[in-house]
C-alpha positions in Angstrom: 25.2 -29.0 -11.7 23.5 -27.6 -8.5 24.5 -23.9 -8.2 24.6 -21.9 -5.0 24.6 -25.0 -2.7 24.7 -24.0 0.9 23.6 -20.4 0.4 21.5 -19.1 3.2 18.2 -18.1 1.7 15.5 -16.2 3.6 11.9 -17.6 3.5 9.7 -16.0 0.8 12.4 -15.1 -1.7 12.2 -16.0 -5.4 14.1 -18.7 -7.1 14.7 -19.1 -10.8 15.1 -22.6 -12.2 16.4 -22.9 -15.7 16.6 -25.9 -18.0 20.1 -25.7 -19.6 18.8 -27.7 -22.6 15.9 -25.3 -23.3 16.0 -23.6 -26.7 16.2 -20.0 -25.4 18.2 -20.4 -22.2 21.3 -18.7 -23.6 24.2 -17.2 -21.5 22.8 -13.7 -22.2 19.4 -14.7 -20.8 20.9 -16.4 -17.8 23.0 -13.3 -17.0 20.0 -11.0 -17.3 17.9 -13.1 -15.0 20.7 -13.6 -12.5 21.0 -9.8 -12.3 17.5 -9.5 -10.9 17.5 -12.0 -8.0 19.8 -12.4 -5.0 23.0 -14.3 -5.5 22.5 -18.0 -5.3 18.8 -18.0 -6.3 19.3 -19.0 -10.0 19.7 -22.8 -10.5 20.7 -24.4 -13.8 19.7 -28.0 -14.4 21.3 -30.2 -17.1 19.7 -33.6 -16.2 17.3 -35.4 -13.9 19.9 -35.7 -11.1 20.4 -32.0 -11.1 16.6 -31.5 -11.0 16.2 -33.7 -8.0 18.9 -31.9 -6.0 17.6 -28.5 -6.9 14.1 -29.5 -5.9 15.4 -30.6 -2.6 17.2 -27.3 -2.1 14.2 -25.2 -3.2 11.8 -26.9 -0.7 14.4 -27.0 2.1 15.0 -23.2 1.8 11.3 -22.5 1.7 11.3 -20.2 -1.4 8.0 -18.5 -1.7 8.0 -18.2 -5.5 9.7 -20.4 -8.1 10.0 -19.4 -11.7 10.6 -22.2 -14.2 12.5 -21.3 -17.3 11.9 -23.5 -20.4 8.9 -24.9 -22.1 5.9 -26.8 -20.9 8.0 -29.9 -20.3 10.3 -27.9 -18.0 7.3 -26.6 -16.1 5.8 -30.1 -15.7 9.1 -31.5 -14.6 9.7 -28.9 -11.9 6.2 -28.9 -10.6 6.4 -32.7 -10.2 9.8 -32.6 -8.5 8.9 -29.8 -6.1 5.4 -31.0 -5.2 6.8 -34.5 -4.5 9.4 -33.0 -2.2 6.9 -30.7 -0.5 4.4 -33.6 0.1 7.1 -35.9 1.5 8.2 -33.2 3.9 4.5 -32.1 4.7 5.5 -28.5 3.9 3.7 -25.9 1.7 4.6 -25.7 -1.9 5.8 -22.4 -3.5 3.7 -20.5 -6.0 5.0 -20.8 -9.5 5.9 -18.3 -12.2 6.6 -19.2 -15.8 9.4 -17.8 -18.0 8.6 -18.6 -21.7 11.9 -20.0 -22.8 10.9 -23.2 -24.6 9.4 -24.4 -27.8 5.9 -25.0 -26.4 4.7 -22.4 -23.9 1.1 -23.3 -23.2 1.1 -22.4 -19.5 2.9 -19.1 -20.3 0.2 -18.3 -22.9 -2.5 -19.0 -20.3 -1.2 -16.5 -17.8 -0.1 -13.9 -20.2 3.7 -14.3 -19.8 6.0 -14.0 -22.8 8.9 -11.6 -22.0 11.0 -13.6 -19.5 13.3 -10.8 -18.1 10.5 -8.3 -17.9 8.1 -10.8 -16.4 10.5 -11.6 -13.6 11.2 -7.9 -13.0 7.5 -7.1 -12.8 7.0 -9.8 -10.1 10.0 -8.6 -8.1 8.8 -5.0 -8.2 5.4 -6.1 -6.8 3.4 -5.4 -10.0 2.1 -9.0 -10.4 0.0 -10.6 -7.7 -0.7 -14.3 -7.4 -4.0 -14.7 -9.2 -4.8 -18.2 -10.4 -5.1 -21.7 -9.0 -4.4 -24.3 -11.7 -5.7 -27.8 -11.3 -3.5 -30.5 -12.8 -4.2 -33.7 -14.7 -2.7 -36.8 -13.1 -1.4 -39.5 -15.5 0.5 -42.5 -14.2 1.5 -40.6 -11.1 2.7 -37.4 -12.9 1.0 -34.0 -12.9 0.5 -32.0 -16.1 -1.8 -29.2 -17.4 -2.7 -31.4 -20.4 -2.2 -34.9 -21.8 -3.5 -36.9 -24.7 -3.4 -40.1 -26.7 -3.5 -40.2 -30.5 -2.9 -38.0 -33.4 -1.2 -35.1 -31.6 1.2 -37.4 -29.7 1.9 -39.1 -33.1 2.8 -35.6 -34.5 5.3 -35.2 -31.6 6.9 -38.5 -32.4 7.1 -37.6 -36.1 8.6 -34.2 -35.2 11.3 -35.9 -33.1 11.9 -38.4 -35.9 12.3 -35.7 -38.5 14.8 -33.7 -36.5 16.8 -36.7 -35.6 17.4 -37.5 -39.2 18.4 -34.0 -40.3 21.8 -32.5 -40.0 22.4 -29.9 -37.2 21.8 -26.9 -39.4 18.7 -28.4 -41.1 17.3 -29.4 -37.7 17.5 -25.8 -36.5 15.6 -24.7 -39.6 13.0 -27.4 -39.0 12.4 -26.5 -35.4 9.2 -25.0 -33.8 6.1 -24.5 -35.8 7.9 -25.1 -39.1 9.1 -28.5 -38.0 5.7 -29.5 -36.8 4.2 -28.5 -40.1 6.7 -30.6 -42.0 6.1 -33.6 -39.7 2.4 -33.4 -40.3 2.7 -33.0 -44.0 5.4 -35.7 -44.5 4.3 -38.4 -42.0 1.3 -37.7 -39.7 -1.3 -36.8 -42.2 -0.4 -39.5 -44.8 -0.4 -42.1 -42.1 -3.8 -41.0 -40.9 -5.2 -41.1 -44.4 -3.7 -44.5 -45.2 -4.5 -46.4 -42.0 -6.5 -49.5 -42.5 -9.1 -48.9 -39.8 -9.5 -46.3 -37.1 -8.4 -47.1 -33.5 -11.4 -48.3 -31.4 -11.6 -46.7 -27.9 -13.8 -47.1 -24.9 -13.9 -44.3 -22.3 -15.3 -45.0 -18.8 -16.2 -42.3 -16.3 -14.0 -43.3 -13.3 -14.8 -40.4 -11.0 -17.7 -38.1 -10.0 -20.6 -37.6 -12.4 -19.4 -36.2 -15.7 -21.2 -34.1 -18.2 -21.4 -33.7 -22.0 -20.6 -30.1 -23.1 -22.3 -28.3 -26.0 -20.4 -26.1 -28.5 -20.3 -23.2 -26.1 -18.9 -25.3 -23.2 -22.2 -25.6 -21.3 -23.4 -28.8 -19.7 -26.1 -30.6 -21.6 -28.2 -33.7 -21.0 -28.1 -35.9 -18.0 -24.9 -36.5 -15.9 -22.8 -39.5 -16.8 -22.7 -41.7 -13.7 -19.5 -43.2 -12.2 -18.7 -46.4 -14.1 -20.7 -45.5 -17.1 -19.4 -45.3 -20.6 -18.7 -41.7 -21.8 -17.9 -43.0 -25.3 -17.2 -46.1 -27.3 -16.1 -46.0 -31.0 -13.4 -44.8 -33.4 -10.8 -42.4 -32.0 -8.3 -40.2 -33.6 -7.4 -38.3 -30.4 -8.5 -38.3 -26.8 -7.1 -36.0 -24.2 -7.7 -33.9 -21.1 -6.6 -30.5 -20.0 -7.0 -28.0 -17.2 -5.2 -25.3 -19.3 -6.7 -24.1 -22.6 -3.5 -24.0 -24.6 -1.1 -26.4 -26.2 1.4 -23.8 -27.3 1.8 -21.6 -30.4 -1.6 -20.1 -29.5 -3.5 -23.4 -30.1 -6.6 -23.6 -27.9 -6.8 -27.3 -27.7 -9.1 -27.2 -24.6 -11.1 -24.0 -24.9 -13.4 -24.9 -22.0 -10.7 -25.8 -19.6 -10.5 -24.1 -16.2 -14.1 -23.0 -16.1 -14.8 -25.1 -13.0 -12.5 -26.0 -10.1 -11.8 -29.7 -9.7 -12.7 -30.6 -13.3 -10.9 -31.1 -16.6 -12.1 -30.8 -20.1 -12.0 -34.1 -21.8 -12.0 -34.0 -25.6 -12.4 -36.7 -28.2 -11.8 -36.5 -32.0 -13.8 -39.5 -33.0 -13.6 -39.5 -36.8 -12.8 -36.2 -38.5 -11.6 -36.4 -42.1 -8.0 -35.1 -42.5 -9.1 -32.6 -45.2 -11.6 -31.1 -42.8 -8.8 -30.6 -40.2 -6.4 -29.1 -42.8 -9.1 -26.7 -44.1 -10.0 -25.5 -40.6 -6.6 -24.8 -39.1 -7.6 -21.3 -38.1 -10.7 -22.5 -36.2 -8.7 -25.3 -34.6 -6.1 -22.8 -33.3 -8.7 -20.4 -32.0 -10.8 -23.2 -30.3 -13.8 -22.4 -32.4 -13.7 -25.6 -34.6 -16.8 -27.7 -34.4 -17.6 -31.0 -36.1 -20.0 -33.9 -35.4 -16.9 -36.0 -34.8 -15.7 -33.7 -32.0 -17.0 -34.5 -28.5 -16.4 -32.6 -25.3 -17.0 -33.6 -21.7 -16.4 -32.2 -18.2 -15.0 -34.9 -15.9 -12.6 -35.4 -13.0 -11.4 -38.9 -13.9 -11.6 -41.1 -17.0 -10.2 -44.5 -18.0 -9.4 -45.0 -21.7 -8.9 -48.4 -23.4 -7.7 -48.8 -27.0 -7.7 -51.8 -29.2 -4.0 -51.2 -30.1 -1.2 -49.2 -28.7 -1.7 -45.4 -29.0 1.1 -42.8 -28.7 0.7 -40.5 -25.7 2.0 -37.2 -24.6 2.2 -35.4 -21.3 2.7 -31.6 -21.2 3.9 -31.7 -24.8 6.5 -34.4 -24.3 6.1 -37.8 -26.1 5.8 -40.7 -23.6 5.7 -43.8 -25.7 2.6 -46.0 -26.4 -0.2 -47.3 -24.2 -3.3 -49.5 -24.7 -4.9 -48.2 -21.4 -4.6 -44.7 -19.9 -6.2 -43.1 -16.9 -6.4 -39.3 -16.6 -7.8 -37.5 -13.5 -7.6 -34.4 -11.5 -4.5 -34.4 -9.2 -5.3 -34.0 -5.5 -3.3 -30.8 -5.3 -3.5 -27.7 -7.4 -0.7 -25.1 -7.9 -0.8 -21.3 -7.5 0.4 -19.4 -10.6 1.5 -15.8 -11.1 -0.9 -14.3 -13.6 0.1 -11.5 -16.0 -3.2 -11.5 -17.8 -5.1 -8.2 -17.8 -8.1 -9.9 -16.2 -7.6 -12.9 -13.8 -10.2 -15.6 -14.1 -10.3 -17.9 -11.1 -12.2 -21.2 -11.6 -15.5 -21.2 -9.8 -16.4 -23.9 -7.3 -18.2 -27.0 -8.6 
């Protein structure tokens, strides 16, 4: 349902776009948010059709700031819808704010957002200034702060499988971090231990010169030329990010965002499952190191696998692929930043 259709909106105002299916978008939250912005500036989306119509309205009315209310999947969906519309009309895109109202809130964690009603109020009162440009990763024509193929996408599939087979009440109990833990323990970890042979992967640098990164995130060695192999061998997980987090405080790409126009590309080649389970704290903090963990700085890579691998974009499972290309999207977005110190990526 498209709310407030036909309302006359002055340029520069703030819109709030809510995912009606998001975990925390309750009637009480909707009412509280609606009380902070002008009538007609809160939009509620139930499905893809709603999202398309709302994106058209947002761009046509030239809102200056758009808050997305949901998880990372909601942010990714709205950014893609709105940037597509803005590009087709050759008009500027709005800046984005994030209301942490979903299961995974990686972008919200990156910009220090976490209290939706208060975060919106602070913006409207002028306490928060735009402070961060976020590059995005392009995968199959879609923009996202992070994407990957392998073990983490398999965990998403297992999480969805687990919840689909539980009753409504049990599914609620097995949501969030608890559900992911159960999915890993019951399906993902045993499958990884019992698989006959690791997936073989080849990664080619398909963009500008890339660099290997050391454990502190600094460039080391010589640049990897366009068309040259970055890596060939066993692969548990391969992914790219321009935002450090995955959600729940997990710093999956601790070196992301250090340089404009580049993404962190990370490969788990062959790391024993017990080593992963024994180093959960280090993995979450981004401090985990292992000879089987490789990091690169690149702007475009092509990955080929010897069998289909599960993939995820922005925390949403997207099926299986034998070949995936990930690269920096041609257009970045501007984010409101609630962090005490704003870190803007330096030029390459």
